[in-house]
N, C-alpha and C positions, 0 to 999 in steps of 0.2 A: 355673263348671264344676266338676263333681265328677270326680275321677280316682280310680278304684278300682285299687289295686295288689293283684292277686289272686294268691295263692300257695298252690295246692293241688297237692301232688305226685301225687295220684291222683284227678283230677277226675272220671273215669268211675266211681269208687266213691263219690262224694260223695252224702251224703244231704241235708244242709241247704244247704251252699254252692252247689251246683248250682242249686237253686231260688232262692236269694237273688240270685245273679248273673243268672239269667234275668229275674227281676222288675226288678232294677235297670237292666238293659239296655233296658227299655221306656221309661225316663225320658229326656226331652230334656235335654241338657246333662250327660250322664254318659258318661265314657269308661272302658272297662275294659281294663286291661293284664294279661293272664294270663301271669305270669312263666314257669311251667313249659311253656306253649305256645310262648312267644317264645324261651326260652333253655334248651332241653332239654340242651344241652352246658354250661350254666352260664357261658357266655361273654356276659356282660351288655354291651349297648351303652350305656355310661354317658352319652354325649352325648344319645342319644335319650330315655333315661329322665329326664335332667335337663330336657330341653326340654319333655317332657310335664308334669313337675312345675311348670315355670315358667308353664304355661297354666292351672293349676288354682287355684281358690279354696279348695276343700276336698279334702283327700286322705283316702282310706279305705285302711287297711291291713287287708285281709281274708284270713283263712286259718283252717284248723283248728288247734287246739292240738295240738302234738306234744311229748310228754315235758315238759310244763309250759313250753313255749317255742314258738318260731316254726319253721316248716319251713326246712331248710338253704338253699334258694335265696333265700328272703326275707332271711335273715341276711346272705348274701353281697351281696344287693341293697343292704341298709342300709350295709354296709361300703364298697362301691364307689361308690354313687350319692350318698350323703350325705357328700361329700368335703370335706376341709379347704380353705378358701378359696372354696368354693361354698356349702355349707350351714352352715358354722360356721367359727370362727377369723377371722383377719384377712381382711376383705373377704368373708366368707362370710355373705351376707345374702339369698340367693336365696329362702329359704323364710320369711323373717321375716314375721310377722303373717298367714300362711295358717293354716288350721285343719286338724287331723288327728283322725280317729276310728278307733279300733281295732274292727273287726268280727270277732269270733272265735267259733268253734264248738268245742264239746267233746263228747266221748262220755259223760263222767261227769256226774252231777248236781251241784248246788251243794255239797252236803255232801262230795262227793269232794275238794273243794279246801280244806277246813278241816283243814289238816295241821299238826301240831306246835303250836308256840307262836304261829304266825302264821295264825290262821284267816281265811278269806275269800279271795275270788278277786282282790281288788284288788292284793294283794302281787305277783301274777304280771304285772300290767300295769306295774309300776314301771320295769323296764328300757326299755320302749318309751316310756313317759311321759317318763322322763329324757332319752332320745334326742330326742324331739320338742321338749321345752323347751330343750335345749341348742342346737337348730337354730333357735330362735325361733318354733316353731310353737305355736299355741294348741291345747291338749289338750282334746278334747271327751269327754264320758262315753262309755265303750265300749258297743257293741252286742254283747251276749253271748247266745249260744244254747247252753244246756246240754242234755245227755241226747239228743244227736242220733242215737245208735245205737239208741235204743229208741222214738223218736218215730214215730207213724204218719204216713202221707202227708198226711192232713188237717191235722195239727198243723204239719208242715213247710211246707205251702202257706200256712197262716195266718201263720206266722213270716215267710215270704218276703214276704207282702203287708204285714206290719207294717214290715219292713225298707224296702220300697219307700216306704211312707208316711213313714217317718222320714227317708229321704233327700230325699223331696219337700219336707218341711217345712224341712230344712236348706237346700235350694236356695232356697226362698221367703225365708228369713231372709237368706241371702247376697245375694239380689237386691233386698232392701230392701222 
């Protein structure tokens, strides 16, 4: 089962994520947990989130890039749900050997992320990748969609179809 942890603070303003989620939702074996819909008060039900994670084979962390980072509710989700003794530390093996993929959208193009002495987008993935590895998760190559503010609808639909196909292929690999 693929579990998508979706964190878009303004989903009704979404260009790419909305279409990606709509396409992913048509796949059998995909569960979507929209954090901003579930927890508008930021009061996360940790037990429910951990239970959902325990059912998943593949976890997707999907959100728009905000100030070169994750949306605030997703950061809180990481802090609360990936707890010591459950996700890491003594006895914290609940996520071990599951896979995780970062699905992120950005308004800027790829060149926008070539900043200073550390060019490339991969540097921005390092905190999430380190978190995943620390919890025993297998880090998969991110699914990145750049330039979402200037994409036309046809391009966004094609991207969403590609995302769905990518998830489908990950499901097929997981099912052997």
